[in-house]
Structures are given as structure tokens and as C-alpha cells.
N, C-alpha and C positions, 0 to 999 in steps of 0.2 A: 601518506602523500604518494600520488602516482609518480613513478620514476621515468626517466628518459629511456627511449628505446635502447635495448641491449645491443642493437645492431651498430651503435656508434663505437667503433673500435680504433678510432684515430683521435689525435689531440686537436689538431687545427684544420687539416685538409685531408680528405680521403684519397685513396689510391687512384692513380691515373693509368695503371696497367703496365704492360710490357711493350717491348719493341715489336714492330712489324716491318721487316726490311723490304717489303714490297713498296713501302712509302719512302725509301731512301732519297729519291730525287725530289719528291714533293716536300718532304721535311726540309731538305737543303734549300729549296726554293723559298720557302716562307722564312727560314732563318735569315736569308739574304735580304728579305724585304722588311723584317722587323725594325731595323734601324731607321726606316723611312717613316714610321709612325710618328705623328706629331708629338713633341714633348709637352709635358704639362705646363712648362714655362710659356709656351706659345699661347695656350688658352688663358693663362693668367694675364699675359700682356694684352690679349684681345679684351678680356673682361675689364681691365683697368684703363682701356683706351678712352679718350674724351668723347668720341663719337663713333657712329657706325662706320664712317669712311676710314677712320684711323684703324678700327678693328679689321676692316677688310684689307687694309694695306699690309697688316701683319701676315696675311695669307699669301701675299704676292710671292711668286716663285714656288708655291706648292701646287698640288693638283686641285686645291680648292680656291685658287685665285678667282676673284669675283670683282666686278666693277663697283666702284664706290657708290654709284647711283642705282645699283640693282634693287629691284623690289622683291617682296617675299616670294612671288611666283618664280622669278628667275633663280633665286637661291634654292628653292625646293627642286627645281628642274636640274640644276647642277648637282645637287646632293643625290638625287635619285639616279643620275647617270653614274656617279662614282660608286654607288651601291651596286648597281647592275654590273659594272665592270668587275667589282670584287667577287660577285656571285658567279660570274662566268669563269673567272679564274679558279674559283673553288671547285666548280664542276669539272674543270680540267684536271685538277690535282687529286680529287677523291676517286678512289678506284672501286669502292664498294657501293652498290646501288642502295642498299638499306640505309647507309649513312646519309646519302643524298635525300632519300625519301623522308628520313627522320627530320632533317633540317628544313626541307622545303615545306613540310607540313605546317610550319608556322604561318605561311602565307595562306594556306587552305583554311586554317581556323580564323584568320583575320578576315578573309573573304566571307566566311560563314557568318561571322558576327554582323558584318555589314548587310548581307543579304537578308538575314532573319529579321533584323531591326526594321528593314524597309518593308518586308512582307507584313509583319504584325501591325505596323503603323500605317499600312495601306499607302505606302509611297512607291513610286516607280522603282523597279529593280536597278535601273541604271546600267552603265557600261564600264564603270571605273574600277573594275576588280584587278587585283594584281595578277600578272601572268607569270609569276616566279614560284608558284606552288606546284604541287603534283597534278592538280586539275587545271587545265588551261582556262584562261579567263572567259573566253567565248563559250566554252562548254559549261562552265559554272553558271553563267547567266541562263543558258538554254535549259539546264536541269531544273532550275527554279521556275522558269516560265512554264515548263511542262509538268512540274511537280513530280518528276520521275527520279526520286532520290535514290532509287536502287542503282543508278549509274555511278553514284559516289563510291569511293573506297569505304570499307566498313566503318572506319573510325569517324568519317564524316556523316555516315548514316546515323550512327549512334548520337553524334552531336546534334543533328537536326531534331531528332526525336526528343532528346533531353531538353534542349533549349526551348522548343515550342511548347512542350508540356509544362515546363517550368514557368514560362511566361503566362500561360492561360490559367494557371492556378489562381493568381491574384492580379493578372495583367500588370505585373511589375517588370518594367523593361530591364531592370538590373539582373533579373533572374537569367536572362539570356547569357550574359557574361559569366555568371556564377556556374551555370550548368555546363557551358562550353569549357570553362577552365577545368572543371572536374573531369569531364570526358578526356580532354587533352592530357591532363596530368596522368591519368591511369594508363592511357594508350602509350604515352612516352616512356613510362616506367617499363611497360611490357616490351616495347620496341627496343629500348636500350639494352634490355637483357638478351636480346637476340644478336647483338653485335659482338658478343664475346669480349667486350672491352669495358673493364670497370669504369673507365673515364666517363663514358656516356651515362651509365647508371648513376655515378656520383654527381655529375653535372645536373641531371634532372632532379635528383633528390634534394640537392642543395637549393635549386630554384623553387621547389615546393616548400621547403622550410622557410625561405626568404619571403615567399608569397604569404605564408601563414603568419610570419612576424609582422608584415605590413598590415594584414587583415586584423590581427590582434590589437595593434596599436591604434588603428583607425577606428575600430569598434569601441575601444576604450575612450578615445577622444570624443566620439559621437554619442557615448553612453548608450550603446546598443548591445549590451552584453548578452542579450537573449539569442542573438543570431549565430549560434555556435555551429550551425550546419554549413557555414561558409568556409570552414577550414578544410583543406585538401588532404586526403590520405596519401601515403606513399613516401613521405620524407624520412629523414633520419630521426627526427624528433616526433614522438607520438602526439596525436591530436589532443589527447587529454592534457598535455602540458600547456598548450595554447589556451584551452578552455579554462584551466586554472589561472592563467595569466590575466584573463578578463576580470577575475574576482580579486586578484592581488593588487596591492598598491604599486605605483611606479617604482618606489624605493625598494620593493621586494622582488622585482623582476630579475635582477642580476643574480640573486640567490636561487631563484626558481630555475634559471637557465645556466647555472654555474657549471654543470657537468656536460654542457653542450659546447660546440665550437663557436657559438654566436654570442657569448656573454660580452665580449669586448665590443661587438657591434652595438648591442643594446646600451652599454655604458657610454658609447659615443652619441647615440641618437636620442636617448631619453632626456638628458639635460637640455638639449636644444629644443626638443619638442615642448618641454615644460616652460622654457623661458621665452620662446618665440612663437609657440603655437603652430609650428610649421614642420612638415615632414621632409624638408629639403635634406637635412643631415641624415635622416633615415635612408632616403633614396641613395645618397652618396655612399653611406656605409654598406648598404646591400650590394651596390655595384662594385665597390672596392673589394668586398669579400670574393665575389665571382672572379674579378681580375687577378687577385692573388692566387686563387685556385688555378686559373688558366696558366699563370706563370710557372706553376710547378711542372708543367709539361716540358720545361727546359731540360728536365732530367731524362727525357726520351730522345734517343738519337734518331730514330726513324719510326714512324707510325702515323696514323690519322690524327692522333691527339694534338701534336703541335700545329697541324694544318687547320684543324677546327678551332684551336685556340687563337691562332692568328686571325682567322676569318671573323670570329666573334669580337676580337679586339678592334678589327677594322670597322666593323659595324658600330661599335661603341664610339670610335673616333668620329664617324660620320654623324652620329646622333649628337655628339658634343659640339661639333662645328655648328650644327643646326641650332642647338640650344643657345650658344653664345651669340651667334649672328642674329638670331631672332630677338634675344634679350637686348642687344645693343640697338637693333632696329626700333624696338618699342620703348627705348629709354629706361630699361630696367636698371635698378641700382647695382653697382659693381659688386657690393657685398653679397647680394642675393645670388649672383652668378658664381662668385668664388666659393660661397658656402656649399653650392651644389657640385662643384668640380671635384671629381674623384682623382684617384691615382692614375698612373699611366704605365704603359709597358716598359718604358725606359727607366 
């Protein structure tokens, strides 16, 4: 049997690196803001509210205060404003350009997905690209209109080529996401290594592992075991383990992943998947694992790690507010919302 990568030299969470005292002020700033993150009890109260209006009332007095009659458009506008504010603050507190580039690239890849989908389906390119990436929104649109992809950073040039070629093999729209995911994962591992901070390498490799766990379980549920090319390289766990997981019974997955830090995650997610036919608990467990890893940055007195951790937790908070408010707006059952709610910083 293939064994887990020998690179796993930790029990539960990998190293977050050492202090960088250039970030003393930045770290102190986010430490002071951490207590303002919404407690999980707030989200539970919202989820169990009898109506959207009652759920909105729970947020009164917070930065997410919203009118009880607000529609989805107004909710989204408010949340995007909160996210932009958080990102502006992050830009102020991060002193290293490579870290800013590293995190802003998320928006570049999101814009790339949107643009390529529109190009191959012969739809208008549109103007609704995020302006929070490394490539400005108006420049992004112009590059695609002129088909001058050499103006993109190298990682996006690679992404365009891989995604377009992947799509035209079988004209499968899903290949756009698969190929971009692969290019992004490899680029992120390489870029993280340039920061001289184990935290960034660990964070990216964890996310690759979690992506592969999701892919493995979704392929098993859909009985598409032949699509092993969808697993991403570069994580802590070797791709062969996930391929073996496609052939193993659900009851044997815990044993297969016993020597990895993800065995408890699988033990939480699989029973719910089998009983409910839903990936809600899987998504919760994956998000919880990342949050617990981010919490280990509390051991760092000064450095970019606690700043990035706070920023990612803030973004998770914004997504959770969106999820709960949207769920209440659409009359979603409280149990479904609470099943998806993860842990929180507090």
C-alpha cells in the first residue's frame, strides 16, 4: 500500500514559523481587533431566528447592521463594502509586497475563470471584474478584448493557456476550473516558498489537501472514480492516497488516512455524508481545520502570520454572515444552516 508523504512531520498542525519584529505594530493592531469578530453564538441566534427580520435584528449594533426589509442586492453591497474595508486595512498592515501579491492573486484567478467562461461560450466579456487583484479590472478586460495575454503576469499566462486547451479537448466547461486550480496550486506553492515563512507554505499545502479530500468524496458520491487527474499535487498527502480512497469503502477511509492530520475531519464528515447525502458537514469540517490552524498563530508575538490569520478569519466571518442572511431570506431550515456553521475565532 502506498504510504503518506514522508514530509508530514507534525501531528495535527504544521509550523507557522518564527517572529518578525518588523510586524510588531501590525500584529498588535490585529490582536486588538480579534475580540470584535462575531461570536459563533451570534450566528446560532441568527440561524434559529423565526424570520429574516429577526435574524437581521441580531446584527444591530455590529458593522453588519442591515434593514429588516433589505433585499439580496443590498445585503451583497453591504458585505462587499465590509470586505473592501478589511482588504484596505490588510494592505496597510502588510509590509512585504510578495505577501500582498500572493493573496491578491485570488482575485486574479477568479477574474480569469469568469473571463474564460465567457470567451469560450461566446458571451460578452462584461465589466464586472474584481478590482482587488494584482491586475486592475479595466486592464483585465482590455487584455482579453485584445487577446494580448503577454501583458498578464506569468502565472496568469499559464492559466489562460491551460484552461483554454483543457476546455477545447472535449469542450467540457468544468475543465476551465480544474486547469486553473492546478496552475494556481502549483504557483502558490512556489510563491509561498519565496516568503521564507513556513506559515504560507503550510497554509497552501493544507488547502491543497482539503481540496483533494473534497474532490475524492465528491467523485465517490458521483461514482466517477476514473477521474483521478483532478487531484492537485503539492499537498502534504500524496495524490496516490486520494486515488486509493476512490477504491476504498467509506468505512475504510479513516484507516487509509490514519497517519494524516485529517483523520478526525473524515470521521466527522463521512457519517453525515452517508446519512444525509450532503457535503455540508464536510465543508464545515474543512473550514474548521483551517481556522484551527490559523489560531496557532497566537503563538507568534510579531510577524505577518497573525495579520494574515486575522484577515482570513475576517473574510470567513463575512462569508458566514452572507450564508446565514441568505439562508434566512430564502426560508432555509435552521438545521441546515447550523449544520454548516463552523467554529469561530473566540
